[in-house]
Biopython code that builds the backbone (N, CA, C, O; Angstrom):
import numpy as np
from Bio.PDB.StructureBuilder import StructureBuilder

atoms = [
    (1, "MET", "N", (1.044, -1.011, 0.082)),
    (1, "MET", "CA", (-0.098, 0.386, -0.164)),
    (1, "MET", "C", (0.701, 1.502, -0.163)),
    (1, "MET", "O", (1.616, 1.355, 0.647)),
    (2, "GLU", "N", (0.739, 2.624, -0.768)),
    (2, "GLU", "CA", (1.183, 3.879, -0.829)),
    (2, "GLU", "C", (1.099, 4.280, 1.008)),
    (2, "GLU", "O", (0.262, 4.204, 1.907)),
    (3, "PRO", "N", (2.886, 4.843, 0.795)),
    (3, "PRO", "CA", (2.771, 5.201, 2.419)),
    (3, "PRO", "C", (1.959, 5.707, 2.440)),
    (3, "PRO", "O", (1.329, 5.333, 3.429)),
    (4, "ASN", "N", (0.964, 7.132, 1.448)),
    (4, "ASN", "CA", (0.647, 8.132, 1.243)),
    (4, "ASN", "C", (-1.023, 7.502, 1.980)),
    (4, "ASN", "O", (-1.708, 8.116, 2.797)),
    (5, "LEU", "N", (-1.293, 6.273, 1.432)),
    (5, "LEU", "CA", (-2.801, 6.313, 1.109)),
    (5, "LEU", "C", (-2.513, 5.508, 2.377)),
    (5, "LEU", "O", (-3.491, 4.762, 2.406)),
    (6, "GLU", "N", (-2.010, 5.305, 3.093)),
    (6, "GLU", "CA", (-1.708, 3.821, 4.339)),
    (6, "GLU", "C", (-2.479, 5.222, 5.551)),
    (6, "GLU", "O", (-3.572, 5.221, 6.119)),
    (7, "ALA", "N", (-1.456, 6.175, 5.571)),
    (7, "ALA", "CA", (-1.582, 7.147, 6.755)),
    (7, "ALA", "C", (-2.617, 8.254, 6.425)),
    (7, "ALA", "O", (-2.888, 8.770, 7.509)),
    (8, "SER", "N", (-3.193, 8.751, 5.622)),
    (8, "SER", "CA", (-4.909, 9.054, 4.882)),
    (8, "SER", "C", (-5.319, 7.762, 5.540)),
    (8, "SER", "O", (-5.232, 7.802, 6.768)),
    (9, "LEU", "N", (-5.678, 6.805, 5.108)),
    (9, "LEU", "CA", (-7.067, 5.349, 5.601)),
    (9, "LEU", "C", (-6.490, 5.515, 7.513)),
    (9, "LEU", "O", (-7.357, 5.169, 8.316)),
    (10, "ARG", "N", (-5.701, 5.801, 7.866)),
    (10, "ARG", "CA", (-5.802, 6.270, 9.732)),
    (10, "ARG", "C", (-5.799, 7.001, 9.786)),
    (10, "ARG", "O", (-5.892, 7.149, 11.004)),
    (11, "GLU", "N", (-5.753, 8.027, 9.334)),
    (11, "GLU", "CA", (-6.498, 9.395, 9.328)),
    (11, "GLU", "C", (-8.759, 9.275, 9.220)),
    (11, "GLU", "O", (-9.688, 9.905, 9.726)),
    (12, "VAL", "N", (-8.636, 8.261, 8.399)),
    (12, "VAL", "CA", (-9.932, 8.284, 8.447)),
    (12, "VAL", "C", (-10.537, 7.473, 9.402)),
    (12, "VAL", "O", (-11.421, 7.982, 10.090)),
    (13, "VAL", "N", (-10.254, 6.393, 9.564)),
    (13, "VAL", "CA", (-10.490, 5.368, 10.771)),
    (13, "VAL", "C", (-10.541, 6.132, 11.453)),
    (13, "VAL", "O", (-11.550, 6.837, 11.473)),
    (14, "ALA", "N", (-9.564, 6.344, 12.268)),
    (14, "ALA", "CA", (-9.731, 7.268, 13.034)),
    (14, "ALA", "C", (-10.591, 8.053, 13.865)),
    (14, "ALA", "O", (-10.995, 7.774, 14.994)),
    (15, "PHE", "N", (-10.843, 9.155, 13.113)),
    (15, "PHE", "CA", (-12.124, 9.805, 13.103)),
    (15, "PHE", "C", (-13.159, 9.256, 12.676)),
    (15, "PHE", "O", (-13.597, 10.324, 12.249)),
    (16, "LEU", "N", (-13.974, 8.518, 12.398)),
    (16, "LEU", "CA", (-14.764, 7.938, 12.298)),
    (16, "LEU", "C", (-14.902, 6.310, 13.826)),
    (16, "LEU", "O", (-15.892, 5.620, 14.071)),
    (17, "ALA", "N", (-13.710, 6.260, 14.389)),
    (17, "ALA", "CA", (-13.762, 5.537, 15.324)),
    (17, "ALA", "C", (-13.763, 6.027, 16.854)),
    (17, "ALA", "O", (-14.177, 5.419, 17.842)),
    (18, "ARG", "N", (-12.733, 8.281, 16.696)),
    (18, "ARG", "CA", (-13.926, 8.819, 17.774)),
    (18, "ARG", "C", (-15.234, 9.204, 17.285)),
    (18, "ARG", "O", (-15.702, 10.037, 18.062)),
    (19, "ARG", "N", (-15.766, 9.034, 16.640)),
    (19, "ARG", "CA", (-17.539, 9.550, 16.340)),
    (19, "ARG", "C", (-18.161, 8.776, 16.286)),
    (19, "ARG", "O", (-19.175, 9.320, 15.849)),
    (20, "GLY", "N", (-18.455, 7.467, 16.442)),
    (20, "GLY", "CA", (-18.307, 6.073, 16.558)),
    (20, "GLY", "C", (-19.070, 5.665, 15.978)),
    (20, "GLY", "O", (-20.057, 5.044, 16.370)),
    (21, "TYR", "N", (-18.675, 6.014, 14.601)),
    (21, "TYR", "CA", (-19.338, 5.330, 13.857)),
    (21, "TYR", "C", (-18.941, 4.013, 13.297)),
    (21, "TYR", "O", (-17.736, 3.778, 13.380)),
    (22, "ARG", "N", (-19.688, 3.093, 12.740)),
    (22, "ARG", "CA", (-19.099, 1.495, 12.127)),
    (22, "ARG", "C", (-19.139, 1.653, 10.520)),
    (22, "ARG", "O", (-19.727, 2.119, 9.544)),
    (23, "TYR", "N", (-18.170, 0.981, 10.959)),
    (23, "TYR", "CA", (-17.082, 0.947, 9.423)),
    (23, "TYR", "C", (-16.325, 0.201, 8.997)),
    (23, "TYR", "O", (-15.225, 0.000, 9.512)),
    (24, "ALA", "N", (-16.685, -0.285, 8.119)),
    (24, "ALA", "CA", (-15.798, -1.449, 7.080)),
    (24, "ALA", "C", (-15.146, -1.335, 6.258)),
    (24, "ALA", "O", (-16.067, -0.763, 5.674)),
    (25, "ILE", "N", (-13.843, -1.302, 5.074)),
    (25, "ILE", "CA", (-13.032, -0.913, 4.779)),
    (25, "ILE", "C", (-13.430, -2.418, 3.730)),
    (25, "ILE", "O", (-13.813, -3.509, 4.152)),
    (26, "ILE", "N", (-13.170, -1.987, 2.200)),
    (26, "ILE", "CA", (-14.097, -2.194, 0.981)),
    (26, "ILE", "C", (-13.062, -2.603, 0.751)),
    (26, "ILE", "O", (-12.178, -2.780, 1.588)),
    (27, "GLY", "N", (-12.933, -2.997, -1.347)),
    (27, "GLY", "CA", (-12.240, -3.022, -2.161)),
    (27, "GLY", "C", (-10.724, -3.379, -2.120)),
    (27, "GLY", "O", (-10.252, -4.213, -1.347)),
    (28, "GLY", "N", (-10.114, -2.768, -2.897)),
    (28, "GLY", "CA", (-8.085, -3.199, -2.883)),
    (28, "GLY", "C", (-7.982, -3.603, -1.644)),
    (28, "GLY", "O", (-7.854, -4.827, -1.650)),
    (29, "ILE", "N", (-7.976, -3.220, -0.695)),
    (29, "ILE", "CA", (-7.725, -2.946, -0.231)),
    (29, "ILE", "C", (-7.877, -3.850, 0.650)),
    (29, "ILE", "O", (-6.898, -4.408, 1.146)),
    (30, "ALA", "N", (-9.401, -4.212, 1.070)),
    (30, "ALA", "CA", (-10.025, -5.301, 1.845)),
    (30, "ALA", "C", (-9.106, -7.137, 0.920)),
    (30, "ALA", "O", (-9.079, -8.206, 1.530)),
    (31, "LEU", "N", (-8.786, -7.038, 0.134)),
    (31, "LEU", "CA", (-8.421, -7.791, -1.277)),
    (31, "LEU", "C", (-7.368, -7.896, -0.271)),
    (31, "LEU", "O", (-7.849, -8.297, 0.789)),
    (32, "THR", "N", (-6.037, -7.673, -0.200)),
    (32, "THR", "CA", (-4.922, -7.925, 0.359)),
    (32, "THR", "C", (-5.194, -8.750, 1.205)),
    (32, "THR", "O", (-4.683, -9.860, 1.055)),
    (33, "GLN", "N", (-6.481, -8.422, 2.915)),
    (33, "GLN", "CA", (-6.747, -9.815, 3.776)),
    (33, "GLN", "C", (-6.297, -10.425, 2.969)),
    (33, "GLN", "O", (-5.127, -10.790, 3.088)),
    (34, "TRP", "N", (-7.203, -10.838, 1.617)),
    (34, "TRP", "CA", (-7.564, -12.522, 1.325)),
    (34, "TRP", "C", (-6.791, -12.621, 0.464)),
    (34, "TRP", "O", (-7.187, -13.087, -0.604)),
    (35, "GLY", "N", (-5.506, -12.248, 0.602)),
    (35, "GLY", "CA", (-4.565, -12.658, 0.167)),
    (35, "GLY", "C", (-4.159, -12.350, -1.224)),
    (35, "GLY", "O", (-3.169, -12.861, -1.749)),
    (36, "VAL", "N", (-5.092, -11.345, -1.919)),
    (36, "VAL", "CA", (-5.530, -10.827, -3.453)),
    (36, "VAL", "C", (-4.570, -9.354, -3.253)),
    (36, "VAL", "O", (-5.059, -8.471, -2.549)),
    (37, "VAL", "N", (-3.400, -9.162, -3.798)),
    (37, "VAL", "CA", (-2.657, -8.717, -4.423)),
    (37, "VAL", "C", (-3.032, -7.586, -5.485)),
    (37, "VAL", "O", (-2.802, -7.943, -6.640)),
    (38, "ARG", "N", (-3.510, -6.422, -5.363)),
    (38, "ARG", "CA", (-4.412, -5.599, -6.375)),
    (38, "ARG", "C", (-3.730, -3.717, -5.970)),
    (38, "ARG", "O", (-3.443, -3.253, -4.866)),
    (39, "ALA", "N", (-3.667, -3.060, -7.305)),
    (39, "ALA", "CA", (-2.811, -2.068, -7.359)),
    (39, "ALA", "C", (-3.959, -1.020, -7.031)),
    (39, "ALA", "O", (-4.727, -0.664, -7.926)),
    (40, "THR", "N", (-4.104, -0.356, -5.277)),
    (40, "THR", "CA", (-5.203, 0.439, -5.596)),
    (40, "THR", "C", (-3.614, 1.678, -5.075)),
    (40, "THR", "O", (-2.465, 1.604, -4.641)),
    (41, "TYR", "N", (-5.055, 3.102, -5.699)),
    (41, "TYR", "CA", (-4.159, 4.165, -5.779)),
    (41, "TYR", "C", (-5.914, 5.153, -4.439)),
    (41, "TYR", "O", (-5.642, 6.091, -3.689)),
    (42, "ASP", "N", (-7.018, 4.721, -4.522)),
    (42, "ASP", "CA", (-7.384, 5.351, -3.095)),
    (42, "ASP", "C", (-7.660, 3.603, -2.177)),
    (42, "ASP", "O", (-7.278, 2.438, -2.282)),
    (43, "ALA", "N", (-8.697, 4.571, -1.179)),
    (43, "ALA", "CA", (-9.131, 3.308, -0.182)),
    (43, "ALA", "C", (-11.041, 4.018, -0.095)),
    (43, "ALA", "O", (-11.364, 5.206, -0.120)),
    (44, "ASP", "N", (-12.185, 2.519, 0.030)),
    (44, "ASP", "CA", (-13.124, 2.478, -0.192)),
    (44, "ASP", "C", (-13.591, 2.026, 1.502)),
    (44, "ASP", "O", (-13.254, 1.096, 2.235)),
    (45, "ILE", "N", (-14.489, 3.152, 1.653)),
    (45, "ILE", "CA", (-14.921, 2.181, 3.215)),
    (45, "ILE", "C", (-16.911, 2.724, 3.103)),
    (45, "ILE", "O", (-17.766, 3.441, 2.582)),
    (46, "LYS", "N", (-16.583, 1.672, 4.060)),
    (46, "LYS", "CA", (-18.486, 1.482, 3.625)),
    (46, "LYS", "C", (-18.885, 2.304, 5.152)),
    (46, "LYS", "O", (-17.960, 2.027, 5.915)),
    (47, "VAL", "N", (-19.444, 2.797, 5.551)),
    (47, "VAL", "CA", (-19.908, 3.811, 6.532)),
    (47, "VAL", "C", (-21.265, 4.065, 6.956)),
    (47, "VAL", "O", (-22.198, 4.474, 6.266)),
    (48, "VAL", "N", (-21.248, 3.700, 8.464)),
    (48, "VAL", "CA", (-23.452, 3.535, 9.041)),
    (48, "VAL", "C", (-23.462, 3.854, 9.975)),
    (48, "VAL", "O", (-23.462, 3.184, 11.008)),
    (49, "ALA", "N", (-23.471, 4.864, 9.850)),
    (49, "ALA", "CA", (-24.409, 6.324, 10.244)),
    (49, "ALA", "C", (-25.617, 5.653, 11.367)),
    (49, "ALA", "O", (-26.244, 4.598, 11.268)),
    (50, "PRO", "N", (-25.650, 6.437, 12.169)),
    (50, "PRO", "CA", (-26.265, 6.405, 13.681)),
    (50, "PRO", "C", (-27.880, 6.669, 13.365)),
    (50, "PRO", "O", (-28.335, 7.778, 13.083)),
    (51, "ASP", "N", (-28.630, 5.493, 13.459)),
    (51, "ASP", "CA", (-29.793, 5.693, 13.913)),
    (51, "ASP", "C", (-30.155, 6.786, 12.339)),
    (51, "ASP", "O", (-30.607, 7.914, 12.139)),
    (52, "GLY", "N", (-29.513, 5.365, 11.297)),
    (52, "GLY", "CA", (-29.295, 6.222, 9.684)),
    (52, "GLY", "C", (-29.427, 7.378, 9.368)),
    (52, "GLY", "O", (-30.324, 7.755, 8.614)),
    (53, "ASP", "N", (-28.284, 8.379, 10.054)),
    (53, "ASP", "CA", (-28.958, 9.609, 9.358)),
    (53, "ASP", "C", (-27.584, 10.068, 8.866)),
    (53, "ASP", "O", (-26.841, 10.884, 9.411)),
    (54, "TYR", "N", (-27.408, 9.452, 7.836)),
    (54, "TYR", "CA", (-26.297, 9.227, 6.988)),
    (54, "TYR", "C", (-26.773, 10.921, 6.150)),
    (54, "TYR", "O", (-26.327, 11.017, 5.007)),
    (55, "GLY", "N", (-27.666, 12.249, 6.695)),
    (55, "GLY", "CA", (-27.380, 13.634, 6.127)),
    (55, "GLY", "C", (-26.074, 14.168, 7.109)),
    (55, "GLY", "O", (-25.142, 14.821, 6.640)),
    (56, "ALA", "N", (-26.152, 13.857, 8.244)),
    (56, "ALA", "CA", (-25.635, 14.292, 9.025)),
    (56, "ALA", "C", (-23.606, 13.472, 9.371)),
    (56, "ALA", "O", (-22.545, 14.064, 9.564)),
    (57, "ALA", "N", (-23.910, 12.059, 9.300)),
    (57, "ALA", "CA", (-22.460, 11.547, 8.641)),
    (57, "ALA", "C", (-22.036, 11.846, 7.839)),
    (57, "ALA", "O", (-20.820, 11.674, 7.749)),
    (58, "ARG", "N", (-22.871, 12.579, 6.582)),
    (58, "ARG", "CA", (-22.405, 13.164, 5.713)),
    (58, "ARG", "C", (-21.353, 14.703, 5.812)),
    (58, "ARG", "O", (-20.223, 15.148, 5.614)),
    (59, "GLU", "N", (-22.702, 15.030, 6.266)),
    (59, "GLU", "CA", (-21.747, 16.889, 6.793)),
    (59, "GLU", "C", (-20.435, 15.884, 8.054)),
    (59, "GLU", "O", (-19.214, 15.735, 8.012)),
    (60, "ALA", "N", (-20.693, 15.771, 8.286)),
    (60, "ALA", "CA", (-19.319, 15.060, 9.366)),
    (60, "ALA", "C", (-18.757, 15.301, 8.386)),
    (60, "ALA", "O", (-18.477, 16.425, 7.969)),
    (61, "LEU", "N", (-18.495, 14.165, 7.843)),
    (61, "LEU", "CA", (-17.179, 13.172, 6.905)),
    (61, "LEU", "C", (-16.940, 14.789, 5.831)),
    (61, "LEU", "O", (-15.798, 14.888, 5.382)),
    (62, "ARG", "N", (-17.786, 15.791, 5.503)),
    (62, "ARG", "CA", (-17.350, 16.676, 4.478)),
    (62, "ARG", "C", (-16.395, 18.181, 5.563)),
    (62, "ARG", "O", (-15.794, 19.184, 5.177)),
    (63, "SER", "N", (-16.658, 17.686, 6.832)),
    (63, "SER", "CA", (-16.140, 19.171, 7.809)),
    (63, "SER", "C", (-14.979, 17.982, 8.067)),
    (63, "SER", "O", (-13.999, 18.648, 7.732)),
    (64, "ALA", "N", (-14.755, 17.448, 8.218)),
    (64, "ALA", "CA", (-13.577, 16.510, 8.297)),
    (64, "ALA", "C", (-12.400, 17.174, 7.078)),
    (64, "ALA", "O", (-11.316, 16.619, 6.902)),
]
sb = StructureBuilder()
sb.init_structure("model")
sb.init_model(0)
sb.init_chain("A")
sb.init_seg("    ")
for serial, (resi, resn, name, xyz) in enumerate(atoms, 1):
    if name == "N":
        sb.init_residue(resn, " ", resi, " ")
    sb.init_atom(name, np.array(xyz, "f"), 0.0, 1.0, " ", f" {name:<3s}", serial, name[0])
structure = sb.get_structure()
């Protein structure tokens, strides 16, 4: 994984954890956990918003 991508992913995960959001890392990065190596230049994350309030979740992510 690209060093800058790893640093960014760690920052996003820390943000989501502080806010109490449940999330899953998906896409190319997640594939490496299954032994599938695939070059990727982005991080895909699925976020579950508390109480289904996706508007508030989007706003929090945009403000970060």
